[in-house]
VEXMI-872174 format. One record per residue (C-alpha): residue in three letters; x, y, z; residue number from 0. Coordinates in nm, 4 decimals. Each point is the difference from the previous one (the first is absolute). Example, Ala and Ser with C-alpha at 12.3 -4.5 7.8 and 13.67 -1.06 7.14 Angstrom:
2
+-----+----------+----------+----------+-----+
!   r !        u !        v !        w !   k !
+-----+----------+----------+----------+-----+
! ALA !   1.2300 !  -0.4500 !   0.7800 !   0 !
! SER !   0.1370 !   0.3440 !  -0.0660 !   1 !
+-----+----------+----------+----------+-----+
END
This chain:
141
+-----+----------+----------+----------+-----+
!   r !        u !        v !        w !   k !
+-----+----------+----------+----------+-----+
! MET !  -9.6824 !  25.1740 !   9.5247 !   0 !
! ASP !  -0.1690 !  -0.1175 !  -0.3211 !   1 !
! PHE !  -0.2738 !  -0.1812 !   0.1904 !   2 !
! TYR !   0.2750 !  -0.1986 !   0.1656 !   3 !
! PHE !  -0.2079 !  -0.3072 !   0.0699 !   4 !
! TRP !  -0.1089 !  -0.0560 !  -0.3592 !   5 !
! ARG !   0.2084 !   0.1331 !  -0.2874 !   6 !
! GLU !   0.3408 !  -0.1409 !   0.0966 !   7 !
! SER !  -0.1493 !  -0.3336 !   0.0917 !   8 !
! VAL !  -0.1562 !  -0.0894 !  -0.3363 !   9 !
! VAL !   0.1913 !  -0.2842 !  -0.1665 !  10 !
! ARG !  -0.0196 !   0.0962 !  -0.3661 !  11 !
! ASP !   0.1741 !  -0.3052 !  -0.1517 !  12 !
! MET !   0.1684 !  -0.3328 !   0.0797 !  13 !
! ASP !   0.3478 !   0.1530 !  -0.0235 !  14 !
! THR !  -0.0870 !   0.2316 !   0.2887 !  15 !
! ALA !  -0.1555 !  -0.2871 !   0.1961 !  16 !
! LEU !   0.3055 !  -0.2228 !  -0.0517 !  17 !
! GLU !   0.2365 !   0.2811 !   0.0931 !  18 !
! ARG !  -0.1894 !   0.0554 !   0.3249 !  19 !
! ALA !  -0.0302 !  -0.3717 !   0.0848 !  20 !
! ARG !   0.3717 !  -0.0573 !  -0.0627 !  21 !
! ALA !   0.0833 !   0.2982 !   0.2196 !  22 !
! GLY !  -0.2277 !  -0.1474 !   0.2682 !  23 !
! ALA !   0.1722 !  -0.3379 !  -0.0240 !  24 !
! ALA !   0.3405 !   0.1690 !   0.0324 !  25 !
! TYR !  -0.1259 !   0.1861 !   0.3074 !  26 !
! LEU !  -0.1205 !  -0.3257 !   0.1577 !  27 !
! ASP !   0.3313 !  -0.1708 !  -0.0823 !  28 !
! ALA !   0.1872 !   0.2801 !   0.1755 !  29 !
! ARG !  -0.2370 !  -0.0011 !   0.2962 !  30 !
! HIS !  -0.0575 !  -0.3740 !   0.0501 !  31 !
! GLY !   0.2669 !  -0.1791 !  -0.1998 !  32 !
! ASN !  -0.0594 !  -0.2731 !  -0.2527 !  33 !
! GLY !  -0.3080 !  -0.2197 !   0.0332 !  34 !
! TRP !  -0.2727 !   0.2443 !   0.1073 !  35 !
! ASP !  -0.1837 !  -0.0899 !  -0.3200 !  36 !
! ALA !  -0.0606 !  -0.3544 !   0.1267 !  37 !
! HIS !  -0.2654 !   0.1566 !   0.2248 !  38 !
! VAL !  -0.1901 !   0.1637 !  -0.2887 !  39 !
! ASP !  -0.2656 !  -0.2088 !  -0.1736 !  40 !
! ALA !  -0.0245 !   0.1320 !  -0.3565 !  41 !
! GLY !  -0.3355 !  -0.1756 !  -0.0414 !  42 !
! LYS !  -0.1521 !   0.2087 !   0.2802 !  43 !
! LEU !   0.1823 !   0.3201 !  -0.0922 !  44 !
! ASP !  -0.2191 !   0.3108 !  -0.0134 !  45 !
! ILE !   0.1782 !   0.3326 !   0.0472 !  46 !
! ALA !  -0.3351 !   0.1652 !   0.0794 !  47 !
! SER !  -0.0570 !  -0.2303 !   0.2988 !  48 !
! PRO !   0.1525 !   0.0820 !   0.3379 !  49 !
! PHE !   0.0407 !  -0.3749 !   0.0684 !  50 !
! HIS !   0.0891 !  -0.1403 !  -0.3426 !  51 !
! CYS !   0.2423 !   0.2671 !  -0.1210 !  52 !
! VAL !   0.3733 !  -0.0714 !   0.0245 !  53 !
! LEU !   0.0454 !   0.1891 !   0.3266 !  54 !
! GLY !  -0.3218 !  -0.1427 !   0.1455 !  55 !
! GLN !   0.1108 !  -0.3563 !  -0.0677 !  56 !
! LEU !   0.3418 !   0.0724 !   0.1482 !  57 !
! ALA !  -0.1615 !   0.1593 !   0.3060 !  58 !
! LEU !  -0.2081 !  -0.3143 !   0.0515 !  59 !
! ALA !   0.3287 !  -0.1937 !  -0.0162 !  60 !
! GLY !   0.1411 !   0.2196 !   0.2780 !  61 !
! THR !   0.2016 !   0.2703 !  -0.1756 !  62 !
! ASP !  -0.0469 !   0.3727 !   0.0384 !  63 !
! ASN !   0.0249 !   0.2414 !  -0.2896 !  64 !
! TRP !  -0.1224 !   0.3469 !   0.0887 !  65 !
! LEU !   0.0399 !   0.2370 !  -0.2928 !  66 !
! SER !  -0.1142 !   0.3502 !  -0.0801 !  67 !
! ILE !  -0.2803 !   0.0294 !  -0.2537 !  68 !
! ASP !   0.2204 !   0.1366 !  -0.2771 !  69 !
! ARG !   0.2653 !  -0.2648 !   0.0641 !  70 !
! SER !  -0.2556 !  -0.2822 !  -0.0139 !  71 !
! VAL !  -0.1203 !   0.1306 !  -0.3384 !  72 !
! ASP !   0.3563 !   0.0284 !  -0.1358 !  73 !
! LEU !   0.0712 !  -0.3598 !   0.1089 !  74 !
! GLY !  -0.3157 !  -0.1464 !  -0.1563 !  75 !
! PHE !  -0.1680 !  -0.0892 !   0.3288 !  76 !
! SER !  -0.2882 !   0.2440 !  -0.0418 !  77 !
! CYS !  -0.1829 !   0.2348 !  -0.2332 !  78 !
! GLY !  -0.0113 !   0.2669 !   0.2719 !  79 !
! LEU !  -0.2114 !   0.0580 !   0.3092 !  80 !
! PHE !  -0.3000 !   0.1456 !  -0.1840 !  81 !
! SER !   0.0011 !  -0.2803 !  -0.2591 !  82 !
! ASP !   0.0475 !  -0.2725 !   0.2598 !  83 !
! LEU !  -0.2912 !   0.1290 !   0.2075 !  84 !
! LEU !  -0.2180 !   0.0501 !  -0.3071 !  85 !
! SER !   0.0762 !  -0.3519 !  -0.1245 !  86 !
! LEU !  -0.1686 !  -0.1458 !   0.3078 !  87 !
! PHE !  -0.3330 !   0.1264 !  -0.1365 !  88 !
! THR !   0.0325 !   0.0350 !  -0.3754 !  89 !
! ARG !   0.2566 !  -0.0138 !  -0.2756 !  90 !
! PHE !  -0.0198 !   0.2471 !  -0.2832 !  91 !
! PRO !   0.1543 !  -0.1223 !  -0.3280 !  92 !
! THR !   0.3266 !   0.1944 !   0.0466 !  93 !
! LEU !   0.0319 !  -0.1202 !   0.3574 !  94 !
! ARG !  -0.0855 !  -0.3600 !  -0.0913 !  95 !
! GLN !   0.2614 !   0.0027 !  -0.2776 !  96 !
! SER !   0.2633 !   0.1408 !   0.2354 !  97 !
! TYR !  -0.0560 !  -0.2800 !   0.2520 !  98 !
! GLU !  -0.0137 !  -0.2650 !  -0.2733 !  99 !
! ARG !   0.3311 !   0.1226 !  -0.1402 ! 100 !
! LEU !   0.1646 !  -0.0027 !   0.3437 ! 101 !
! ASN !  -0.1381 !  -0.3473 !   0.0728 ! 102 !
! GLU !   0.1341 !  -0.1318 !  -0.3297 ! 103 !
! ALA !   0.3357 !   0.1727 !   0.0487 ! 104 !
! TRP !   0.0412 !  -0.1524 !   0.3469 ! 105 !
! ARG !  -0.0913 !  -0.3447 !  -0.1352 ! 106 !
! ILE !   0.2670 !   0.0392 !  -0.2674 ! 107 !
! VAL !   0.2596 !   0.1134 !   0.2561 ! 108 !
! LEU !  -0.0874 !  -0.2876 !   0.2338 ! 109 !
! ALA !   0.0202 !  -0.2531 !  -0.2859 ! 110 !
! GLU !   0.3374 !   0.1407 !  -0.1105 ! 111 !
! ARG !   0.1309 !  -0.0334 !   0.3553 ! 112 !
! GLN !  -0.1202 !  -0.3605 !   0.0252 ! 113 !
! GLU !   0.1615 !  -0.0843 !  -0.3342 ! 114 !
! ASN !   0.3263 !   0.1457 !   0.1261 ! 115 !
! GLY !  -0.0238 !  -0.1822 !   0.3327 ! 116 !
! ALA !  -0.0447 !   0.3153 !   0.2081 ! 117 !
! ALA !  -0.2940 !  -0.1419 !   0.1954 ! 118 !
! ILE !   0.1646 !  -0.3325 !   0.0773 ! 119 !
! ARG !   0.2289 !   0.1217 !   0.2767 ! 120 !
! PRO !  -0.1662 !   0.1082 !   0.3242 ! 121 !
! ALA !  -0.0048 !   0.3704 !   0.0702 ! 122 !
! ALA !   0.2668 !   0.1347 !   0.2305 ! 123 !
! LYS !  -0.1278 !   0.1919 !   0.2988 ! 124 !
! VAL !   0.0998 !   0.3616 !  -0.0288 ! 125 !
! ALA !   0.0434 !   0.2052 !   0.3127 ! 126 !
! THR !  -0.0632 !   0.3653 !  -0.0708 ! 127 !
! PRO !   0.1805 !   0.2165 !   0.2533 ! 128 !
! ALA !  -0.0571 !   0.3740 !   0.0200 ! 129 !
! ARG !   0.0937 !   0.1288 !  -0.3428 ! 130 !
! THR !   0.2648 !   0.2555 !  -0.0690 ! 131 !
! ALA !   0.1314 !   0.1177 !  -0.3359 ! 132 !
! SER !   0.2774 !  -0.2608 !   0.0137 ! 133 !
! SER !  -0.1772 !  -0.2897 !   0.1703 ! 134 !
! ALA !  -0.1015 !  -0.3110 !  -0.1898 ! 135 !
! PRO !  -0.2245 !  -0.2906 !   0.1004 ! 136 !
! VAL !   0.1691 !  -0.2665 !   0.2079 ! 137 !
! VAL !  -0.0706 !  -0.3613 !  -0.1007 ! 138 !
! VAL !  -0.0633 !  -0.2284 !   0.2959 ! 139 !
! GLY !   0.0094 !  -0.3809 !   0.0136 ! 140 !
+-----+----------+----------+----------+-----+
END
């Protein structure tokens, strides 16, 4: 298990942070279509905050994004359950750096999307029927 909630969640460098944030953006594109990023304020972004992280801001805008702990780490939305809980009280240097790297990576990804016009179009509403191995999201309206 390798202290599941800590070791795998440390963001050792910006390449790792960018890889995770880009994977998270791709996940959100697949789940919500283009334009979800218009609801994320990069100036308020704080991955360690339950309200100012990417998913928190999207939840406040009315979207749902329930992910497993390991999936949220892989997609750059979290540093893991233990780290996220610990960050509410204190931030050790390694933990602080991990969050700072993820924050910066998400700001870069959001800026890239705005430069490419990805945030200009409104997000399509994605209906998510019961999933099977061959089912894909259905875009509505």
